[in-house]
C-alpha positions in Angstrom: -36.0 24.7 15.8 -35.3 21.5 13.8 -37.2 19.3 16.2 -40.1 21.6 16.2 -40.4 21.6 12.4 -39.9 17.8 12.4 -42.8 17.4 14.8 -45.0 19.8 12.8 -44.3 17.9 9.5 -44.8 14.6 11.3 -48.3 15.7 12.5 -49.1 17.1 9.0 -48.2 14.0 7.0 -48.8 11.2 9.4 -45.2 10.0 9.8 -43.1 9.6 12.9 -40.6 12.3 14.0 -37.8 9.8 13.3 -38.9 9.3 9.7 -39.4 13.0 9.1 -36.0 13.8 10.6 -34.5 11.2 8.3 -36.2 12.8 5.3 -35.1 16.3 6.3 -31.5 15.2 6.3 -31.9 13.5 3.0 -33.4 16.6 1.3 -30.8 18.8 2.9 -28.0 16.6 1.5 -29.7 16.8 -1.9 -29.7 20.6 -1.7 -33.5 20.8 -1.6 -33.7 19.5 -5.2 -33.4 15.7 -4.6 -33.3 13.1 -1.9 -32.2 9.5 -1.5 -33.7 7.9 1.5 -34.1 4.5 3.2 -36.7 4.2 5.9 -39.4 1.5 6.7 -42.2 4.1 6.9 -41.3 5.2 3.3 -41.5 1.7 1.9 -37.7 1.1 2.2 -35.3 2.7 -0.2 -36.3 5.4 -2.6 -35.6 8.8 -4.1 -37.3 12.1 -4.8 -36.6 14.9 -7.2 -38.1 18.3 -7.2 -40.8 18.6 -9.9 -42.8 15.5 -9.0 -40.6 12.5 -9.6 -40.7 10.0 -6.6 -39.8 6.4 -6.4 -40.3 4.1 -3.4 -39.8 0.5 -2.6 -43.5 -0.2 -2.4 -44.0 1.0 -6.0 -47.7 0.1 -6.2 -48.7 2.0 -3.1 -49.9 5.2 -4.7 -51.2 6.7 -1.5 -47.8 6.3 0.2 -46.0 7.7 -2.8 -48.2 10.8 -2.7 -47.6 11.3 1.0 -43.8 10.9 0.6 -43.8 13.4 -2.3 -45.7 15.9 -0.2 -43.3 15.4 2.8 -40.3 16.0 0.6 -41.7 19.2 -0.8 -42.5 20.5 2.6 -39.0 19.5 3.8 -37.4 21.4 1.0 -39.5 24.5 1.7 -38.7 24.4 5.4 -35.0 24.0 4.8 -35.1 26.9 2.3 -36.8 29.2 4.7 -34.2 28.6 7.4 -31.1 28.6 5.1 -28.5 31.4 4.7 -25.9 31.7 2.1 -26.0 29.7 -1.1 -29.5 28.8 -2.4 -30.7 25.3 -2.7 -29.9 23.4 -5.9 -26.5 25.2 -6.6 -24.2 22.8 -4.9 -23.4 19.7 -7.0 -23.4 16.4 -5.2 -23.8 12.7 -6.1 -24.7 9.9 -3.7 -25.2 6.2 -4.3 -26.3 3.5 -1.8 -27.2 -0.1 -2.0 -27.1 -2.8 0.7 -24.1 -2.7 2.9 -21.9 -1.0 0.3 -22.4 2.7 0.6 -20.7 5.4 -1.5 -21.0 9.2 -1.3 -19.0 11.7 -3.3 -19.2 15.4 -3.5 -17.3 18.2 -5.4 -17.9 21.9 -5.9 -18.6 24.9 -3.8 -19.4 25.4 -0.1 -22.7 24.4 1.3 -25.0 27.0 2.8 -25.5 27.1 6.5 -28.9 26.1 7.9 -30.5 26.8 11.2 -32.4 23.5 11.3 -29.3 21.4 11.8 -26.6 21.6 14.5 -23.1 21.4 13.0 -22.0 17.9 12.5 -18.4 17.5 13.8 -18.0 14.6 11.3 -18.5 16.9 8.3 -15.1 18.5 8.6 -13.2 15.6 10.1 -9.9 16.3 8.3 -7.1 18.6 9.7 -8.4 22.2 9.3 -5.0 23.5 8.1 -5.6 21.6 4.9 -8.5 23.9 4.0 -11.4 22.9 1.7 -11.0 19.6 -0.2 -11.1 19.4 -3.9 -13.2 16.2 -3.5 -14.5 14.2 -0.6 -16.6 11.1 -0.1 -17.0 7.9 1.7 -17.3 4.2 1.1 -18.4 1.7 3.7 -16.5 2.6 6.9 -13.9 4.8 5.0 -14.0 8.5 4.4 -11.6 10.5 2.3 -10.8 14.1 1.3 -8.4 15.1 -1.4 -6.6 18.4 -1.3 -5.1 18.9 -4.8 -3.3 22.2 -4.1 -1.7 20.9 -0.9 -0.9 17.5 -2.5 -2.5 15.8 0.5 -5.0 13.0 0.9 -6.9 12.5 4.2 -8.4 9.1 5.0 -10.5 8.3 8.0 -10.9 4.6 9.0 -12.6 4.1 12.3 -11.3 6.6 14.8 -8.0 7.3 13.0 -7.4 10.1 10.5 -4.4 9.5 8.2 -2.9 12.2 6.0 -0.8 11.1 3.0 1.5 12.9 0.6 0.0 12.4 -2.9 3.4 13.1 -4.5 2.9 13.7 -8.3 -0.5 11.9 -8.4 -3.6 13.8 -9.7 -6.2 11.7 -8.0 -9.4 11.1 -9.8 -11.2 8.3 -7.8 -11.1 6.1 -4.8 -12.3 2.5 -4.1 -12.0 -0.1 -1.5 -11.5 -3.7 -2.5 -14.6 -5.8 -1.7 -12.6 -9.0 -1.4 -9.2 -10.1 0.0 -7.7 -7.7 2.5 -10.1 -4.8 1.7 -7.2 -2.6 0.7 -7.8 1.0 -0.5 -6.7 2.0 -4.0 -7.0 5.2 -6.0 -6.8 6.2 -9.7 -4.5 8.8 -11.1 -2.7 9.6 -14.4 -0.4 6.7 -13.5 -3.3 4.2 -13.3 -4.5 2.3 -10.3 -2.3 2.9 -7.3 -2.5 1.3 -3.8 -2.9 3.8 -1.0 -0.2 2.0 1.0 2.4 3.2 -1.6 2.0 6.9 -0.5 4.1 8.3 2.3 2.3 8.9 5.6 2.5 12.5 6.8 0.5 12.4 10.0 -1.9 10.3 12.1 -4.5 11.9 14.2 -2.7 15.2 13.9 0.7 13.9 15.0 3.6 13.7 12.5 4.7 10.3 11.4 8.4 10.1 10.8 9.5 8.3 7.6 10.6 4.7 8.0 14.4 4.3 8.3 16.2 3.2 5.2 16.5 -0.5 4.9 20.0 -1.6 5.8 21.6 -4.1 3.5 22.9 -7.3 5.0 26.6 -7.1 5.7 28.8 -9.0 3.4 30.6 -11.8 5.3 34.4 -11.4 5.4 36.2 -13.9 3.2 37.8 -16.7 5.0 41.6 -17.1 4.5 42.4 -20.1 2.4 44.1 -23.0 4.1 47.8 -23.3 3.1 48.5 -26.0 0.7 50.6 -28.9 2.0 54.2 -28.8 0.9 55.0 -30.7 -2.3 57.5 -33.5 -1.5 60.8 -33.0 -3.3 63.1 -35.7 -4.6 66.0 -36.3 -2.4 69.2 -34.7 -3.6 71.8 -37.1 -4.8 75.4 -36.2 -4.3 76.8 -37.6 -7.5 80.3 -36.3 -6.8 80.3 -38.3 -3.5 79.3 -41.4 -5.4 81.8 -40.9 -8.2 84.7 -39.8 -6.1 84.7 -42.5 -3.5 88.3 -43.9 -3.6 89.2 -47.5 -3.3 85.9 -49.1 -4.3 86.0 -52.8 -4.6 84.4 -54.6 -7.5 81.4 -55.6 -5.4 81.1 -52.0 -4.2 81.0 -50.8 -7.8 78.3 -53.2 -8.8 76.3 -52.3 -5.6 76.6 -48.6 -6.4 75.5 -49.2 -10.0 72.5 -51.1 -8.7 71.7 -48.2 -6.4 72.0 -45.8 -9.3 69.7 -48.0 -11.3 67.1 -47.8 -8.5 67.4 -44.0 -8.6 67.0 -44.0 -12.4 63.8 -46.2 -12.1 62.4 -43.7 -9.6 63.2 -40.8 -11.8 65.6 -39.2 -9.4 68.3 -39.1 -12.0 68.3 -39.0 -15.8 69.5 -41.7 -18.2 72.4 -39.6 -19.2 73.5 -39.1 -15.6 73.2 -42.9 -15.0 75.2 -43.8 -18.0 78.0 -41.3 -17.1 78.3 -42.5 -13.5 78.1 -46.1 -14.6 80.9 -45.6 -17.0 83.0 -43.9 -14.3 82.5 -46.7 -11.9 83.3 -49.4 -14.4 86.5 -47.6 -15.3 87.7 -48.2 -11.7 87.5 -51.9 -11.8 
């Protein structure tokens, strides 16, 4: 049915089916009350709001502006006629785009189903057991969905879907650094926090085990100290042998005294010992 309506509106307003399909999606995303679009046939980027406000890139082309406004009104009418559930304009959403940096955020209730569009498998890309997100959005090639009650944050980068444990963080916003390594950060009551600081719960539906605790480097065993070399001791002098030698001649006495003087000079005997032994030897002459 969607292709048939797109063809009918294309014939009515003089646009291609591709351009009309683009506008149908933009009006649908704006809940029939607004649209942000970017297509060459509409003069580039522009926006429309129900009630008559329309802005296009070719701002001085009044004829094109009138045709775009009429197309948006017919798109909103056609979507409303084929929609069940919540009426257009109730769901709150906000979208911003500019150049290559695209952002889209949404919060609030559930969107009504519409017979014009086939279900987009990318619309609920997070694990279904997490339920409905408290907030979701995208920036560049990254998509995120925050589940406050479950304390989980799902992030899709490329073909991978990562689920993080948000711990005690009450997340209020997300951003991706435009310079450097392009890391992802979020804001909470604790300030700006890098996404990499959160524990990973799963990747593509498979649990991710926590990293093993970091092991401390073993403390090397102390090396035994080398034994100190023995301290040389003074030779023991047998004073009794010297003093008790019988039958010493006079030359032997003087030779012994000289030998004792040498021991005294070297500190092996004291002056008192030297004097006593000397006196004993001289008494034998």
